[in-house]
N, C-alpha and C positions, 0 to 999 in steps of 0.2 A: 346318899340316895340319888339315883339318876332318874329324871323324869323325861320321857321322850315319846314319840309317836310309835304306835304298835307296828310290828313287822310280822310277816307270816310265820317265821320260824318260832315265834312265841305262842303259837296257837294252842298247842297241847298244855303248855304251862298255865295259860290263862284259863282254859277249861278246867284244869285241875283245881284251881282256886275255888271255882263255883261248886265243883263236885264235893270238895272237902267241906265247904260251908253248908251246902243245902242238901247233901246226900242224894243228888240226882244221878241218873245213869250217864256215864261219860259219853257214850256214842250218841245218845239221844240229844244231850245238851249241845254237843259239838255240831250235830246236824242243824239244830235250831239256830245256833250262833252263825253258821255259814249261810243259812237261808236268809237270815236277817241282814247281815253285814256284807255278804259277798254277792248279793243280787246286783245285776247290772245297774239298776236305778240308784243303788246306795254305795256300791263298792268304791268309787273314786270321789265320793262326796263326804262320807261319814268320817268322823274324827274318833280315833281310838288311842287312848293314852295309857301308858304303862309306867309303873315305878319298879326300878330294879336296884337291889342293894349292892354292896361292894363285892359280893361273891357271885354276882350275876343272876341271883334268884329273883323271880317275880314276886313283888310285894303288894302290887295293887293294879287295878284296871278301872278306867273310867271312859265311858263312851258318850258321844254327842252325834246324833244322826240327823241327816237332812230332813226337815219337816216343814215344807213351804206353806206360807199363808198368803192370801190375796186380799186386797182391798181396792175397790174402785178400779178393777181390772189391772192393778199393778201387782206383780209377783214379788214377794219378799223372800230373800234367802235366809230362812230362819232354821235354827237347829234346836232340837229338843234334847235335854239331858236324859241319858239312858242308863243302862245297867252299870253298876259300879260295885267294886268290892276291894277291901283291904285285907291282906293276910293277917291271920291272928297273931303272927309273929311281929307285925309292924304297927299294931293299933296303939293309939295314944302318942304317936310320933309325928303327927301332922302330915301324914302321907296323902290323905284325901284332899286337904287344902292345897298341897303342892300340885296335885293333878288338876284341881280346878283352876289354879293360877296359870297352868300351862296353856289353857285355851286363849289367854290374852296374847300369847306369842304366835299363835297360828290363825288368829282372826283374819288378818289381811290376806294370808295365803289362800283361804277358802272364801274370801269376799263375803263374809257373814254380816247380815244386817243386824240381827239380834238373836239372843238365845231365849228359850222358854223352858219351863220345867214344871212338873207336878210331883214334888218330892213327898216321900212318906215322912211321918213325924220324926223318925230317928235321924234323918239327914237334913231336915228343914233348917235348923239353927246353923249348921255348917255352911249352907248356901248363903244364909243371911250375913254371916260374918265374913263371907267372901265377896261382898259387894253386890249381891243380887237383891232385887226388889220384890215385894209381895203386894202388888197394887190392888188385888182383890182375890176372892176365892170362888170356887164353884160349890153350890149347896145342893143337898139331896132332898128329893120329894118322893113320897111313897103312897101307895094305895093297896090295901088288902082286897083282892078281887074274888078269889074262890079258894078257900082253905082246902077243899077236896079236889083241886085241879089235877093232882097227880093221878087220879083215877082215869083221866082222859089222855094221858101221855101217849098212849099207843096210837092215837089219832094223828099225831104230828111227827112225822119222820124228821131226822136230822137233815139240815141243809147247811153245809160248811162253805158253799160258794155263793157269794152275794153278787148281784148284778146292779151296781149303783148307777143312777142317772147322773148326768152332768156333762161338762162343768157348768157351774152357776156363778153369776156375778153377785157382788155384795158391796154395800156401802160401808160395812164394818169388816174388821179382820175375821176371815173365815178360813178354815183349813182348806187347802187346795184339794180338788177331787178330780184331777186329770186321770186319764186311763193308765198312764205309766205309774203314777203314785198308787192307785188302787191295785194294780197288778202286783206291785211289790208287797203291799200289805197282805193281800190274799195269799201270797207265797208262804207266809209263816203263821197265818191265822188257823186255829184248829177248833174253834168253838162252834156252837150252833147259832145260826143267824136266821132272822126272818125280816122280810121287807114288805112294807105296804106302799103301793104306788097307785096314784090317781092321776089320770091325764085327760085334759080337755082341750082339744086343738093343740096349740103350741105351749100351753101352760102345763107344768108338771109339778106334782107334789109327791114327795117320798119321805118315808120315815124308816130308818134302819134300827134294828133291834138285835140284841143278843139274849139268848136264853141261858140263864145261870141256875144251877142246882143248889138249893139251900138245904142243909142238914140231910142231904142225900134223898130228899123226898119232894120238897116244895120247888116248883118251877117259878123262877123270877124272870120277868120280861123287862130288860133294861132298855129304855129308849135312848139310843146312842147318838142319833143325829136326825135333824129335820132339814130337808132340802126343798126349797120352793123356787120355781122359775116363773114367777109372776108377782106383780104388785097389786093385782086385783083382789080387793078384800072379799068380794062376793065369791070368787073362785076359792079363796082360802077357807072361807066359812063352809062352803059346800064340801070341800076336801076333808075338813075336820069332821063333819057330820058322818061322812062315809068311813073315816078312820075310827071314830068312836064305835060305829057298828062293827067294824072289823075287830077292834079290841074286845068287844063283848063276846064274839064268837071264838076267841082264843080260849077255849074251854079248859085247857090244861094248865093255865096260868093262875098261880095263887097270889102273886105279888107283882105289881107294876112299879117300877122305879125310874127316876129321871133326875139328872143333875144339870145345872146350867149356872152361868155366872150372872145372868140378868133376868130376874123373874118378871121384870116389867116389859120385856120384849114381847111383841105380839104373839109369836109362835109359842113361846114359853107359857104365856097366859092361857092360850088355847089348850095346851096339854094339861095344865093344872085345873082347867074347867071340868076335866073328867073326874075330878075328886081327889087329886093327889095333894097331900099335905106335907109341909116342910118338917123335916126331922133334924135332930141334933147330930148332924154328920156333914163334913165338908171335905173338899179337896183343895189343897194349896195350889195357887198358880203363881209362879215366880218368873221374873225376867231379868235379863242383863243386857245393857246397851239399848234399852228401850225406855226412854224417859216419858213422863207425863201420860202413862197409859191409864185410861179410864174404863170402867166396866161397860159403859154404853158404847165404847168403840170396838167392842169384841162380842162375838157370839161363840161360846165354847160349850161343848157337850162332852159326854163320857167318851165318845169315839175320838176326841182330840188326843187322848192318851195312847201311847203305843201298845199298851196291853189290851186294847179293845179286841 
């Protein structure tokens, strides 16, 4: 088995692996793949690894894309583990582990500080056996708002283009929100989003949401990210009062959900003061080449995951 970096001539073969496994439309998935990996922000930064057997047939694909974090105004060159697949013909032969091992050989080439990931249950153990760490997890919180919210859906048209404020500085690790990074993300996002923004002078408060449909009827408002450009607690308190009022008037919403790694952080506490309760559901957070990571050194939300 040959493990090497992806080349453009393997594009259709890689897409075929995903089509065979997930029964998706070939052209639609190909366009999504190109929008994600071939965008100018990502094209020369992302890492795509393929596994090829002795006959030259693609047996696996693993991606790591550039996903920068900042802390105290320092930009870290971090990469998030992305889409991966192993052909049904090659499962049980260690192909996934071999592709994960290959990132060690290209780390210096891409000047990577560390890797992060949010694996599903099926791949979690494979990452752990490959030397990744699980310093902490993100936990979910939920509130039932209006079970009959679907009756008001017509009042809220879709908005697929978000206009996020930023950039913001932080004393903990936060996902970068430069205009270039956000433009790339919007290039492949197809969901419905809503933004609440409150500004007073130079102080800015913004909460980004995604609207998810549950059981084809119920609208779930997922709080994806909270951005604050102020350390003034009186401003934050005022902003949340206005935010709570805004939430109240989202009449079509049946469920409000939120996930974070640090429920003791001020902004997370303010969100849960709206009546959200912890539920038995979590998201794994894993790292590689990042030692001594503590939950209090990070602020992570649902939008930190590429599928936001």
